N, C-alpha and C positions, 0 to 999 in steps of 0.2 A: 270274471273266471272267479273260480270257484277254486280256492286252496285246498290241493291236491292232501291225501291219504299219505303216512310213512310209505317210504318203498318199505315193500317187504327184503329187498336182498341186504344180504349185509358189505360190506368193502368188499370183503373175500370173495363170498355165496353168493354165484348170479339167480335171481330167480324165473324156473321155465313158468312160461308165458304164456296161455291158450287160447291161440285167436281163432274167432269162428264165425266174424263178418267180414270188414273190409279188410283188416287185416292178415285173409290169406293171400291181396296183395303183394307180392315179396317187392317190388318196388316204393310202397307206397310204406311199410317197415321200416325201409334204407335206409327214408328219405327222414319221419321220423323217430328213428331211433336207433341214428348212423353206427353203434359199438352192437347194436344187438346182430343175433347168428340167429340162422335157420339149424334144429337141428333133429327135426322129425314131427312123426304124426302122433294123432292122441287121439283121445273119442273119451266123450262126457258120455255115462251112465244114467238111466233116470233121470235127460231133462232132452226137453223139444227144443229143434228150433223155430223160430219165427219175426217177421217184420213188426214189430210192435209199433204203436197207435203214435210217437215222435216218429216214425217213415226210418227205424235201424235194425239193426239185426237185434238180436236177446238171447236169450237161453229161458227156458221156464221148467221147473222141479216138476215132473211129473210120480208118483207113485206106482205106477205099471212097471214090471220090469220083461215085456217082451221081447225075443229078437227082433222085432221090429225098426224102420230107421227111424219110422215116430220118434221110435224109446232111445235114439243116439244124438249126441252133437257130435261131429267128428270136425276137427280144424289144424291147424296147424302154429309146433312149439316151436319158441323164440327163448335164446338167453338174450335175458336184460342181467346190465347193471342198474345202479341205482341209478346213473341221472335219466338213463332213459326210461328208467320205469314211470318218476317223473313227469319226463315229456310225452309219455303215454295217456298218462292222470290226465295231465292238461288237456289233451284230446280227447279224450275219451269224459268228459264234463265230473270227474270224481269230487265231491259225492255224492251229487245230484243229479246227475245224469246216467251215471250207475255208484258202482260201492264193487269194491277189492273183494273178495274173498277166496281163500285157497280149500280147492275142492279136489279129491280120487282122482284123478283123470288114467286110462290106460292107456300105453306108449309103446311108438315105432321110432327107435330111434334110424338119424337117415340124414345125409348129407343133403347139397342143393342139386346134387351130380345123381341122388339113387332116387328111385321108386319104392317106397316101402308098400311091402307084402303086407297089406292090411287084408289079406283072405287067408293069414295066421294067426295061431293065439297072440298076444301083443308079447314085448320083450318083459315090461315093466307096468308097474303100476303102483304113479306116487302124483305129492300131491302139486296142485300149478294153481296160479293165479290168474285169476276168470276174473272178467269185466263184467257184471247180472244186473239186471233193474228188474229188481222185485215190487217193483212198484209197479209199472208199466207193461202190461202179460197179453191185455188185449193186441188178438191178433189184424194187422192194420197192412197198408198199403207203400211199400218203398217210396222215399224220393227221386226223380229223375234223375238226380244226379248219381244217387246211389244207388242206383241200378249200373249205371258205366263201371265202378266202381266194383262193386262183388262180381262182375262178369270178369274184370283183372283176376279180382282173387279166384274166382272158380276154375281157369284156366291154368292157375297156377296149381292149386290145392290138385285137379285130377292128374296133373304130372307128376303130381309128388304122391300118389296113391291114396287120396281120397277116393272111394268110392262111386261111381259112376252113377249107382243104383240110389246111394242117397242125395246124391245133387238132383236125379232126376224124378226120385218119389218126396223130398224134402223141401228141397232151396227150389225149384224151379214152380212151388206152386205158387211163391213167392216174387222171385226173379225171371221176367220174363227174360230171353236169349237175345240178342241186337248180335247184328253183325254189324251194320253201318248204325254205331251213336248218332246223332248230330253233332257237326264240331261246336258250336255255343255248348251242348251239357259237357260234350269231351273236354273239354278247357275248363270250362270250373268244376270236375268232379277233377281234374290233376293237380288246380289250384286247392280246393276238398283235403286230396291228401297228401300236401304238403305242408296247409296250416289249418287244421277246418274247425270253420265257424257254424254251430249249430242254428239251421233254420227252422228248428221246432219252437224254439221261445225260453226251452229246458231252461240254456246256462247261457249265461254271453262270455 
């Protein structure tokens, strides 16, 4: 297992973490980062969302600034204390599979019981922790168990205000909608949600 980078949060100031992949799944985040708190929806401009050649989600920087969904990445935002940030580093394979960056995001604060109104202008713009792979940026197909976890995350993201058009036009190009996941895959995916083991061989 690789050594995680130093947490970006201090002992008193939590880190705002932008989750755009399987950490859209609130249940997964509650297991991986038990003291984390969901605090809203955010949008990362000038980036595009894809599944990379490891078979997992990534964001790729773009030079364009069009209003199309392909030039934005939507995600859910969590407040992380240092210990949960360290836990997340281990699951994300920092610094081999992903590195950590603070990137400005547009933010709609909300609670788990509210739906953010992302059709309105964002309430604020602030730096957020983003796990990003600058090396593996080739579009590819997702791993079977990852499709299961992504579908759980997409469901939660839609309920919290991530635009349905973004899911349709961007995420569904990579993540098929499945109503009845195979029992074997679902069981493995739930194990991965709790304690991730990389299937790509990039890190152990």
